[in-house]
N, CA and C atoms as an extended XYZ file, in Angstrom:
408
Properties=species:S:1:pos:R:3:atomname:S:1:resname:S:1:resid:I:1 pbc="F F F"
N        96.356       73.489      114.932 N   MET     1
C        95.258       73.628      113.973 CA  MET     1
C        95.398       72.502      112.402 C   MET     1
N        94.821       71.202      112.509 N   ASP     2
C        94.997       69.656      111.899 CA  ASP     2
C        94.258       70.744      110.303 C   ASP     2
N        95.067       70.804      109.223 N   LEU     3
C        95.096       70.749      108.258 CA  LEU     3
C        94.178       70.197      107.502 C   LEU     3
N        93.686       69.196      108.026 N   GLN     4
C        93.018       68.315      107.291 CA  GLN     4
C        91.599       68.898      107.244 C   GLN     4
N        91.039       69.459      108.536 N   LYS     5
C        89.710       70.372      109.111 CA  LYS     5
C        89.983       71.752      108.242 C   LYS     5
N        91.513       72.252      107.729 N   ILE     6
C        90.278       73.206      107.335 CA  ILE     6
C        90.411       73.608      106.118 C   ILE     6
N        90.715       72.077      105.324 N   ILE     7
C        90.532       71.692      103.885 CA  ILE     7
C        89.627       71.416      103.817 C   ILE     7
N        88.712       70.284      104.009 N   VAL     8
C        88.197       68.784      104.080 CA  VAL     8
C        86.374       69.780      105.239 C   VAL     8
N        85.397       69.414      104.242 N   GLY     9
C        84.005       69.829      105.285 CA  GLY     9
C        84.222       70.906      105.531 C   GLY     9
N        82.628       71.009      106.231 N   LYS    10
C        81.818       72.899      106.428 CA  LYS    10
C        82.719       72.420      108.040 C   LYS    10
N        82.768       73.790      108.739 N   SER    11
C        83.317       73.851      109.897 CA  SER    11
C        82.398       75.256      110.982 C   SER    11
N        81.836       74.818      112.117 N   ASP    12
C        81.954       76.228      112.391 CA  ASP    12
C        82.712       76.814      112.961 C   ASP    12
N        83.457       76.386      113.782 N   ASN    13
C        85.354       76.582      114.663 CA  ASN    13
C        85.377       78.040      113.750 C   ASN    13
N        85.176       78.938      114.379 N   PHE    14
C        85.293       80.846      114.155 CA  PHE    14
C        86.965       80.557      113.304 C   PHE    14
N        88.587       80.270      113.546 N   ARG    15
C        89.458       79.583      113.395 CA  ARG    15
C        89.616       78.992      112.177 C   ARG    15
N        88.862       77.967      112.088 N   ILE    16
C        88.797       77.348      110.481 CA  ILE    16
C        88.457       77.847      109.193 C   ILE    16
N        86.952       78.326      109.406 N   GLN    17
C        86.197       79.874      109.161 CA  GLN    17
C        86.908       80.194      107.874 C   GLN    17
N        88.185       81.602      109.041 N   PHE    18
C        88.853       82.695      108.871 CA  PHE    18
C        89.788       82.464      108.244 C   PHE    18
N        90.428       81.036      108.629 N   VAL    19
C        91.686       80.701      107.894 CA  VAL    19
C        90.631       80.494      105.996 C   VAL    19
N        89.576       79.316      106.494 N   ARG    20
C        89.356       79.458      104.897 CA  ARG    20
C        89.335       81.285      104.128 C   ARG    20
N        88.384       81.034      105.163 N   TYR    21
C        87.840       83.500      104.101 CA  TYR    21
C        88.818       83.892      104.155 C   TYR    21
N        90.337       83.575      104.358 N   VAL    22
C        91.527       84.115      103.453 CA  VAL    22
C        91.580       83.833      102.727 C   VAL    22
N        91.381       82.331      101.999 N   PHE    23
C        91.935       81.950      101.013 CA  PHE    23
C        90.638       82.897      100.001 C   PHE    23
N        89.556       82.733      100.579 N   VAL    24
C        88.418       83.536       99.816 CA  VAL    24
C        89.029       84.945       99.352 C   VAL    24
N        89.094       84.794      100.358 N   GLY    25
C        89.267       86.589      100.477 CA  GLY    25
C        89.977       86.713       99.293 C   GLY    25
N        92.085       86.046       99.285 N   ALA    26
C        92.916       86.410       98.462 CA  ALA    26
C        91.886       86.170       97.028 C   ALA    26
N        91.627       85.155       96.208 N   LEU    27
C        91.239       85.142       95.719 CA  LEU    27
C        90.175       86.371       94.471 C   LEU    27
N        89.466       86.895       95.382 N   ALA    28
C        88.391       87.585       95.312 CA  ALA    28
C        90.064       88.732       95.212 C   ALA    28
N        90.007       89.123       96.268 N   ALA    29
C        90.675       90.312       96.241 CA  ALA    29
C        92.043       90.147       94.827 C   ALA    29
N        92.551       89.419       94.838 N   ALA    30
C        92.937       88.933       93.161 CA  ALA    30
C        92.341       89.656       91.780 C   ALA    30
N        91.152       89.400       92.223 N   VAL    31
C        90.338       89.665       90.859 CA  VAL    31
C        90.373       90.872       90.358 C   VAL    31
N        89.674       91.282       92.004 N   ASP    32
C        89.262       93.184       92.263 CA  ASP    32
C        90.187       93.550       91.715 C   ASP    32
N        91.143       92.822       92.522 N   ILE    33
C        92.395       94.258       92.377 CA  ILE    33
C        93.416       93.891       90.812 C   ILE    33
N        93.157       92.817       90.029 N   PHE    34
C        93.723       92.964       88.585 CA  PHE    34
C        92.551       93.952       87.355 C   PHE    34
N        91.296       93.581       88.138 N   LEU    35
C        90.066       94.330       86.927 CA  LEU    35
C        90.201       96.068       86.991 C   LEU    35
N        90.654       96.639       88.657 N   LEU    36
C        90.641       97.225       89.106 CA  LEU    36
C        91.887       98.057       88.280 C   LEU    36
N        93.344       97.747       87.820 N   PHE    37
C        94.042       98.154       87.221 CA  PHE    37
C        93.542       98.211       85.342 C   PHE    37
N        93.167       96.634       85.064 N   ALA    38
C        92.686       96.360       84.126 CA  ALA    38
C        91.551       97.659       83.557 C   ALA    38
N        90.601       97.912       84.023 N   LEU    39
C        90.175       98.788       83.845 CA  LEU    39
C        90.477      100.566       84.314 C   LEU    39
N        91.353      100.773       84.908 N   THR    40
C        92.223      101.944       84.843 CA  THR    40
C        93.189      102.483       84.194 C   THR    40
N        94.162      101.596       84.533 N   ASP    41
C        94.676      101.907       83.118 CA  ASP    41
C        95.352      101.431       82.056 C   ASP    41
N        94.393       99.445       81.503 N   TRP    42
C        94.605       99.729       80.168 CA  TRP    42
C        93.248      100.654       79.608 C   TRP    42
N        91.908      100.230       80.102 N   VAL    43
C        90.616      100.443       79.678 CA  VAL    43
C        90.391      102.132       80.065 C   VAL    43
N        91.208      102.680       80.602 N   GLY    44
C        91.194      104.517       80.447 CA  GLY    44
C        89.769      104.763       81.589 C   GLY    44
N        88.923      104.242       82.397 N   PHE    45
C        87.819      104.633       83.049 CA  PHE    45
C        88.609      104.819       84.278 C   PHE    45
N        88.259      105.982       85.315 N   HIS    46
C        88.293      106.635       86.736 CA  HIS    46
C        88.904      105.377       87.446 C   HIS    46
N        89.384      105.404       88.305 N   TYR    47
C        89.857      104.303       89.154 CA  TYR    47
C        88.015      103.892       90.286 C   TYR    47
N        87.433      104.768       90.635 N   LEU    48
C        86.701      104.717       91.208 CA  LEU    48
C        85.686      104.173       90.372 C   LEU    48
N        85.282      104.621       89.616 N   ILE    49
C        84.181      103.680       88.106 CA  ILE    49
C        84.940      102.966       88.471 C   ILE    49
N        86.459      102.370       88.237 N   SER    50
C        86.675      101.025       87.481 CA  SER    50
C        87.077       99.868       89.342 C   SER    50
N        87.111      100.613       90.683 N   ALA    51
C        86.741      100.304       91.899 CA  ALA    51
C        85.160       99.430       92.165 C   ALA    51
N        84.727       99.969       91.609 N   VAL    52
C        83.191       99.461       91.456 CA  VAL    52
C        83.079       97.894       91.146 C   VAL    52
N        82.970       98.502       89.405 N   ALA    53
C        83.319       96.722       88.938 CA  ALA    53
C        84.600       96.072       89.134 C   ALA    53
N        84.757       96.419       89.469 N   ALA    54
C        85.659       95.202       90.279 CA  ALA    54
C        85.399       94.582       91.318 C   ALA    54
N        84.966       95.715       92.366 N   PHE    55
C        84.295       95.106       93.688 CA  PHE    55
C        83.420       94.136       93.733 C   PHE    55
N        82.927       94.941       92.629 N   ILE    56
C        82.049       93.741       92.394 CA  ILE    56
C        81.428       91.897       92.001 C   ILE    56
N        83.165       91.904       90.964 N   ALA    57
C        83.553       91.242       90.427 CA  ALA    57
C        83.621       89.980       91.690 C   ALA    57
N        84.987       90.357       92.705 N   GLY    58
C        85.766       89.732       93.654 CA  GLY    58
C        84.096       89.539       94.749 C   GLY    58
N        82.741       90.124       94.660 N   LEU    59
C        82.147       90.355       95.465 CA  LEU    59
C        81.091       88.715       95.324 C   LEU    59
N        80.650       88.882       93.937 N   ILE    60
C        80.570       87.192       93.326 CA  ILE    60
C        81.279       86.009       93.471 C   ILE    60
N        82.281       85.866       93.135 N   ILE    61
C        83.606       85.360       93.656 CA  ILE    61
C        83.390       85.098       95.038 C   ILE    61
N        84.179       85.941       95.884 N   ASN    62
C        83.162       85.947       97.367 CA  ASN    62
C        82.400       85.254       97.424 C   ASN    62
N        81.149       85.176       97.163 N   TYR    63
C        79.702       84.672       97.120 CA  TYR    63
C        79.714       83.634       97.206 C   TYR    63
N        79.881       83.020       95.956 N   LEU    64
C        80.270       82.005       95.865 CA  LEU    64
C        81.078       80.860       96.484 C   LEU    64
N        82.261       81.127       96.893 N   LEU    65
C        83.273       80.167       97.017 CA  LEU    65
C        83.230       79.825       99.094 C   LEU    65
N        82.296       81.561       99.182 N   SER    66
C        81.604       81.709      101.084 CA  SER    66
C        80.895       79.958      101.081 C   SER    66
N        79.980       80.337      100.517 N   ARG    67
C        78.421       79.778      100.808 CA  ARG    67
C        79.269       78.205      100.281 C   ARG    67
N        80.598       77.794       99.049 N   ALA    68
C        80.508       76.290       99.360 CA  ALA    68
C        81.053       75.824      100.126 C   ALA    68
N        82.187       76.319      100.459 N   TRP    69
C        83.213       76.238      101.468 CA  TRP    69
C        83.672       76.629      103.374 C   TRP    69
N        82.679       78.263      102.849 N   VAL    70
C        83.284       78.490      104.374 CA  VAL    70
C        82.578       78.704      105.900 C   VAL    70
N        81.630       78.633      104.774 N   PHE    71
C        80.014       79.444      105.786 CA  PHE    71
C        79.084       78.288      105.220 C   PHE    71
N        78.410       77.918      106.746 N   GLN    72
C        77.331       76.910      106.435 CA  GLN    72
C        75.875       77.623      105.979 C   GLN    72
N        74.944       77.131      105.701 N   SER    73
C        73.533       78.237      105.435 CA  SER    73
C        72.494       77.856      106.139 C   SER    73
N        72.327       78.976      106.344 N   VAL    74
C        71.394       78.837      107.721 CA  VAL    74
C        69.885       79.772      106.766 C   VAL    74
N        70.036       79.970      106.343 N   TYR    75
C        68.450       80.878      105.600 CA  TYR    75
C        68.179       80.122      104.262 C   TYR    75
N        67.440       80.415      103.883 N   SER    76
C        66.585       79.692      102.718 CA  SER    76
C        68.229       81.113      101.550 C   SER    76
N        68.338       80.304       99.694 N   PRO    77
C        68.839       80.875       99.319 CA  PRO    77
C        69.110       82.515       99.026 C   PRO    77
N        67.457       82.337       98.687 N   SER    78
C        67.790       83.946       97.915 CA  SER    78
C        67.663       85.383       99.882 C   SER    78
N        67.476       84.274      100.366 N   ARG    79
C        67.381       85.815      101.874 CA  ARG    79
C        69.169       85.751      102.160 C   ARG    79
N        69.844       84.255      102.106 N   GLU    80
C        71.046       84.454      102.284 CA  GLU    80
C        71.891       85.388      101.345 C   GLU    80
N        71.366       85.321       99.984 N   PHE    81
C        72.249       86.236       99.120 CA  PHE    81
C        71.495       87.900       99.314 C   PHE    81
N        70.093       88.079      100.214 N   ILE    82
C        69.829       89.877       99.749 CA  ILE    82
C        71.261       90.448      101.335 C   ILE    82
N        71.151       89.281      101.888 N   ILE    83
C        72.049       89.850      103.654 CA  ILE    83
C        73.361       89.864      102.738 C   ILE    83
N        73.647       88.591      102.550 N   PHE    84
C        75.218       88.901      101.855 CA  PHE    84
C        75.459       90.197      101.148 C   PHE    84
N        74.535       90.538       99.938 N   ALA    85
C        74.290       91.571       98.806 CA  ALA    85
C        74.086       92.807       99.989 C   ALA    85
N        73.570       93.137      101.479 N   ILE    86
C        73.776       94.110      101.899 CA  ILE    86
C        75.029       94.420      102.185 C   ILE    86
N        75.446       93.113      102.954 N   ILE    87
C        77.033       93.064      103.679 CA  ILE    87
C        77.858       93.442      102.804 C   ILE    87
N        77.632       92.720      101.227 N   GLY    88
C        78.606       93.843      100.491 CA  GLY    88
C        78.207       94.886       99.540 C   GLY    88
N        77.611       95.490      100.107 N   ILE    89
C        76.828       96.888       99.919 CA  ILE    89
C        77.819       98.205      100.163 C   ILE    89
N        78.521       97.432      101.437 N   ILE    90
C        78.774       98.238      102.735 CA  ILE    90
C        80.358       98.094      102.622 C   ILE    90
N        80.184       96.952      102.283 N   GLY    91
C        82.041       96.753      101.716 CA  GLY    91
C        81.770       97.701      100.653 C   GLY    91
N        81.323       97.656       99.878 N   LEU    92
C        81.099       98.696       98.817 CA  LEU    92
C        81.481       99.994       98.577 C   LEU    92
N        80.944      100.661       99.980 N   ALA    93
C        81.168      101.822      100.497 CA  ALA    93
C        82.109      101.594      101.072 C   ALA    93
N        82.866      101.221      101.730 N   LEU    94
C        83.897      101.576      102.535 CA  LEU    94
C        85.146      101.296      101.407 C   LEU    94
N        85.164      100.085      101.158 N   ASN    95
C        86.511      100.553       99.590 CA  ASN    95
C        86.600      101.693       99.226 C   ASN    95
N        85.191      102.359       98.356 N   GLU    96
C        85.228      103.601       98.105 CA  GLU    96
C        85.708      104.217       98.502 C   GLU    96
N        85.196      105.008       99.367 N   PHE    97
C        85.645      105.990      100.707 CA  PHE    97
C        86.686      105.697      100.721 C   PHE    97
N        87.460      104.785      101.456 N   PHE    98
C        89.232      104.537      102.000 CA  PHE    98
C        90.060      104.714      100.133 C   PHE    98
N        89.438      103.481       99.640 N   LEU    99
C        90.462      104.588       97.795 CA  LEU    99
C        90.523      106.215       97.927 C   LEU    99
N        89.102      106.519       98.367 N   TYR   100
C        88.637      108.055       98.359 CA  TYR   100
C        90.108      109.012       99.161 C   TYR   100
N        90.104      108.643      100.279 N   PHE   101
C        90.540      108.602      101.274 CA  PHE   101
C        91.584      108.779      101.278 C   PHE   101
N        92.121      107.859      100.846 N   PHE   102
C        93.809      107.360      100.989 CA  PHE   102
C        94.498      108.229       99.176 C   PHE   102
N        93.703      107.995       98.230 N   VAL   103
C        94.626      108.873       97.132 CA  VAL   103
C        93.854      109.758       96.537 C   VAL   103
N        92.624      110.903       96.759 N   ASP   104
C        92.889      111.888       96.876 CA  ASP   104
C        92.729      112.631       97.779 C   ASP   104
N        93.103      111.938       98.831 N   LEU   105
C        93.687      113.394       99.982 CA  LEU   105
C        94.458      113.050      100.300 C   LEU   105
N        95.012      111.983      101.060 N   LEU   106
C        96.326      111.444      101.356 CA  LEU   106
C        97.670      111.572       99.783 C   LEU   106
N        97.446      111.550       99.106 N   GLY   107
C        97.977      111.459       97.787 CA  GLY   107
C        98.264      110.109       97.864 C   GLY   107
N        98.058      109.114       97.841 N   ILE   108
C        99.003      107.306       97.849 CA  ILE   108
C        98.564      107.869       96.387 C   ILE   108
N        99.257      106.133       95.725 N   TRP   109
C        99.226      105.705       94.157 CA  TRP   109
C        97.533      104.495       94.609 C   TRP   109
N        97.015      104.035       93.437 N   TYR   110
C        94.979      103.963       93.499 CA  TYR   110
C        95.930      102.600       94.252 C   TYR   110
N        96.696      101.718       93.183 N   MET   111
C        96.651      100.443       93.665 CA  MET   111
C        96.842       99.920       95.053 C   MET   111
N        98.165      101.521       95.999 N   ALA   112
C        98.543      101.027       96.574 CA  ALA   112
C        97.359      100.822       97.726 C   ALA   112
N        96.954      102.151       97.644 N   ALA   113
C        95.709      102.679       97.845 CA  ALA   113
C        94.488      101.093       98.061 C   ALA   113
N        94.508      100.727       97.231 N   LYS   114
C        93.212       99.642       96.792 CA  LYS   114
C        94.183       98.089       98.227 C   LYS   114
N        95.285       97.771       98.865 N   ILE   115
C        95.879       97.284       99.138 CA  ILE   115
C        95.326       97.479      100.825 C   ILE   115
N        95.252       98.486      101.085 N   ILE   116
C        95.218       98.693      102.426 CA  ILE   116
C        93.662       98.274      102.643 C   ILE   116
N        92.535       99.096      101.395 N   SER   117
C        91.262       99.206      101.429 CA  SER   117
C        90.684       97.540      101.417 C   SER   117
N        91.494       96.355      101.206 N   VAL   118
C        91.227       95.056      101.398 CA  VAL   118
C        91.229       94.608      102.493 C   VAL   118
N        92.411       94.825      102.952 N   GLY   119
C        92.523       94.170      104.251 CA  GLY   119
C        91.342       94.689      104.873 C   GLY   119
N        90.901       96.424      105.496 N   LEU   120
C        89.965       96.691      105.681 CA  LEU   120
C        89.018       95.936      105.917 C   LEU   120
N        88.598       96.212      104.221 N   VAL   121
C        87.151       95.750      104.388 CA  VAL   121
C        86.604       93.610      104.410 C   VAL   121
N        88.471       93.091      104.282 N   LEU   122
C        87.945       91.932      104.704 CA  LEU   122
C        87.651       91.486      105.261 C   LEU   122
N        88.532       92.607      106.561 N   ILE   123
C        87.491       92.274      108.394 CA  ILE   123
C        86.012       92.291      108.866 C   ILE   123
N        85.938       93.792      107.417 N   TRP   124
C        84.177       94.204      107.981 CA  TRP   124
C        84.021       93.225      106.828 C   TRP   124
N        83.691       92.503      106.392 N   ASN   125
C        83.439       91.291      105.150 CA  ASN   125
C        83.258       90.342      106.514 C   ASN   125
N        84.083       89.551      106.403 N   PHE   126
C        83.702       88.093      107.307 CA  PHE   126
C        83.306       88.659      108.366 C   PHE   126
N        83.560       89.543      109.295 N   LEU   127
C        82.601       89.477      110.559 CA  LEU   127
C        81.151       89.493      110.413 C   LEU   127
N        81.182       90.728      109.294 N   ALA   128
C        79.474       90.231      108.966 CA  ALA   128
C        78.350       89.543      108.487 C   ALA   128
N        79.054       88.968      107.647 N   ARG   129
C        79.032       87.783      106.959 CA  ARG   129
C        78.809       86.332      107.717 C   ARG   129
N        79.366       86.286      108.997 N   ARG   130
C        79.725       85.136      110.049 CA  ARG   130
C        78.562       85.419      110.381 C   ARG   130
N        78.065       86.974      111.490 N   LYS   131
C        77.079       87.108      111.797 CA  LYS   131
C        75.585       86.796      111.641 C   LYS   131
N        75.601       87.534      110.748 N   PHE   132
C        74.139       87.769      109.906 CA  PHE   132
C        73.745       87.479      108.284 C   PHE   132
N        74.383       86.454      107.610 N   ALA   133
C        74.159       85.834      106.116 CA  ALA   133
C        74.626       84.517      106.636 C   ALA   133
N        75.733       83.363      108.246 N   PHE   134
C        75.455       82.330      107.486 CA  PHE   134
C        75.122       81.596      108.890 C   PHE   134
N        75.066       80.185      109.221 N   LYS   135
C        75.675       79.773      110.518 CA  LYS   135
C        76.306       79.570      111.461 C   LYS   135
N        76.950       79.822      112.879 N   HIS   136
C        77.796       79.829      112.857 CA  HIS   136
C        77.833       79.369      114.665 C   HIS   136
């Protein structure tokens, strides 16, 4: 795969979109993970409450960068955002479920559980956004 094609311009190619989405997702996940840790360990919020605020911050970054670099718009901005938000809400529910499952039921440290959750939710978000929210 040509590096210039990955970096420059819009593309409908699945592999190029996925590579770009991994970069976008990594940045959004870094914000999400940092805020989860900061709100939980420094501010003192329960990890599931922190996870909601952190996830929403990551979701906003993901939306803006996905719209600008990964996917091509196919709907009006308001309809596109509503679809993106619905996918994001499902992603948030999955995130909360995975965190609860891994932390409260399996006893895994909440930050390790978040890393696992990020990977699982990233797959959901990419496939759902590609199929429902943007042109492909």
